[in-house]
Structures are given as C-alpha cells and as structure tokens.
C-alpha positions in Angstrom: 111.1 58.6 -207.1 113.7 57.8 -204.5 113.6 61.3 -203.2 109.9 61.0 -202.7 110.3 57.8 -200.7 113.0 59.3 -198.5 110.9 62.4 -197.8 107.9 60.2 -197.1 109.9 58.2 -194.6 111.2 61.4 -192.9 107.7 62.8 -192.6 106.4 59.5 -191.2 109.1 59.3 -188.6 108.5 63.0 -187.6 104.8 62.3 -187.2 105.5 59.2 -185.2 107.9 61.2 -182.9 105.3 63.9 -182.4 102.6 61.4 -181.5 104.9 59.6 -179.1 106.0 62.8 -177.5 102.5 64.1 -176.8 101.0 60.7 -176.0 99.6 60.4 -172.4 102.1 58.9 -170.0 100.1 55.8 -169.3 99.8 55.0 -173.0 103.4 55.7 -173.6 104.5 53.3 -170.8 102.2 50.6 -172.1 103.4 51.0 -175.7 107.1 51.0 -174.5 106.6 47.8 -172.6 104.9 46.1 -175.5 107.6 47.2 -177.9 110.3 46.0 -175.6 108.5 42.7 -175.0 108.0 42.2 -178.7 111.7 42.9 -179.4 112.6 40.3 -176.7 110.3 37.7 -178.1 111.7 38.3 -181.6 115.2 37.6 -180.2 116.5 41.1 -180.9 117.1 41.9 -177.2 117.9 40.0 -174.0 115.6 40.5 -171.0 117.9 43.1 -169.3 118.2 45.3 -172.5 114.4 44.9 -173.1 113.8 46.4 -169.6 116.2 49.3 -170.2 114.5 49.9 -173.6 111.1 50.0 -172.0 112.3 52.4 -169.2 114.0 54.6 -171.8 111.1 54.8 -174.1 108.6 55.4 -171.3 110.4 58.6 -170.3 110.0 62.0 -171.9 112.1 65.1 -171.8 111.1 68.6 -171.0 108.0 70.2 -169.6 104.6 70.0 -171.0 104.1 66.3 -170.9 101.6 64.7 -168.6 104.0 63.0 -166.2 106.1 64.4 -163.4 109.8 64.5 -164.1 110.7 66.8 -161.3 112.2 69.5 -163.5 109.5 72.0 -162.6 110.5 72.1 -158.9 109.3 70.4 -155.8 106.7 71.7 -153.3 109.5 72.3 -150.8 111.3 74.5 -153.3 108.2 76.6 -153.9 107.5 77.1 -150.2 111.1 78.2 -149.6 110.7 80.7 -152.5 107.4 82.0 -151.0 109.2 82.5 -147.7 111.9 84.5 -149.4 109.5 86.7 -151.3 107.5 87.5 -148.1 110.7 88.4 -146.1 112.0 90.6 -149.0 109.0 93.0 -148.7 
C-alpha cells in the first residue's frame, strides 16, 4: 500500500511538472506570482524571497517554450551569419 502511494505521488509530481513546463508563459507568470503571494501571506516567505520565488518559477529552461529566453540567438547574430554565408560563396 505504501509503495502505491509513493508511486502515485511521483506520477502526480511528474504530471504537475509537465503541465508547468508546457504552460503558456503568461499563465506561468500569473501562477508563479499567485503561489509566491500565497506563500508570503501564509508566513512562509518574506517579501524579498517571495519576489525571487515568483521570478524563478516564471522562467523556463530550454527551447520550445512560448517565451523568449535569448538562447536561440538574436536578430543581429542571424544577420551576421547571413553575411558570412553570402561572402563564402
């Protein structure tokens, strides 16, 4: 019985992570702010830590999400690369 509860918790946490990861950026920022605000109101965090928590949770890592993290390159980088490819011909 204990194993089933532990496995259930692991699956629930994995599902929560997947939903959080692929959630639209606007929703994620709103949810992170609400979670941090609720933690502050409950007395678990001071205001500074609540802001850091909200900032941390609002971010996502890697490509494929719907917010710009800058890891895919900037327009200046792509124009410099285009110039190099045309001069190489």
